[in-house]
N, C-alpha and C positions, 0 to 999 in steps of 0.2 A: 795439757798434760803437766803435771807438777814437775818442778825442777828435780826433786828427789827421784821420781820415777824415771825421768829423762836420763839421769846419770846411770841408771841401771842398764840402759841399752848400749851394747857394744857399738862403737862408732861404725864398724864395718857392717853392722846389721840395721843401722838407722834409716828409716824412711821418713822423709819430711815432705809433706804435700801442702802447698799454699793454694787456696781457692781465691781467685780475684773476681771482682774488684774489692770484695770485703776484706781481703788480706788475712783471712783466718787460716792459720797454719796448724796442722795436726802432725804429731810425730808418734811413731810406733816401731816396734821391732819387726823386721821383715819375717813373714811366715807365721806371725802370732795373732793376727787380727781374725776374729771370728767371722765366718761367712754368714751373712744375713739374707742370702738369696736375692740380692738386688744386682742383676746383671751377672757377669762372670766374677768368680772369686778374685779379689784383689783389684777389681776394676775401680775406676775413679768414682763410679756410682756407689759401689760397695763401701769405699772409704768414706764418702760423703754421708751415707746412711748410718754408718757405724759411729759417726762423730757429730750427728745432729746438724748437718749442713744441707740445706735444701737444694737439690738438683732435680728438677722436674723429670719424671719418667712415666709418661702416660701409659705405656705398654707394660709396665712392671719390670723393665730391664731385659726384655726378650728380643731386642733388635727388630722391633716391628714398627717403630716410629723414629722421630728425630728430636724429641723433646729434651733428651739429655746431651745434646750437642755441646761440645766444649772446644776450646782452642788450647792446644798444648803450647805453652810459652817457654818452658824449660824442662829438660829431662827426657826428650823424645827417644834417646838412645836406650833408655831403660824400660820402654813400653813395648808391649807386643805389637807385631805388625798387623795392620788391618786386613781382615779376611774379606773375601768377595761379598758376603752377605752385608757386612758393614759398609763397604764401599758402595754397593748398590743403594743402600738406604741413605748414605750421605749425599748421593746425587740429588736427593729431594730436600736436603737441609737448607734452611735460610742462611744467607751470608756465609756460604762455604768458603774456607780458606785452605791453603796448603797444609796448615797445622790443625785442621778440623779432625775431630774424632767423636765417636759416640761414647759417652761416659760409661755406659753399660758394657762396652766391648773392649775399651782400651785398658789393658791389664798391666799393672806394675810388675816387672819381671825381675827386678833386683833392687837392693837398697840404693838410696840416693836422694837427691833433691828434685822435686817436681813442682812446677807452677802451671796451673791451668786457669783459664778464664771462662766464666759462664757468660755467654754473649748477652748483650743488653736486652734483646727481645725475649730471652728466657728469664732474665732477672726481673722483668716487669711483672711476673706472676708471683713474686714473693713479697712478703711483708714481715720484717723481722725474722727472716729465715724460714718462714712457714708459708704454705699455700694460702692465698687469700680466703679460700673456702673454709679453711680451718681456723682462721683468725677469729677472735671474739667479736661478736656482733651485738649491737644494742637493740 
């Protein structure tokens, strides 16, 4: 986001999300991001899709798989609580941790700073932020 645009966001409405390990940070005004139907509105999957960050989601963000599994490193207090459906699905996730969430279900509920990590097993499917299947081939 341009510095000029960033200055237009009131500090009390600023959402800053950093996706690790790439370290890509996106900033936007809370409540203004368009919903692109990737998981729940304002979910980390929705934020990623709105900002051209690859977060695999084989089921289309409908909480039917675990490919959008993330680890919440910072900002957990500003994220919706996991519902039973998500918790049941997370039981099947690889390398589940106490801070594990599904990117399609973890919703940002207030302005603030958030850091999430896409686990290594999920990052292996990416090449320059895009699925390998979509990368140019010779």
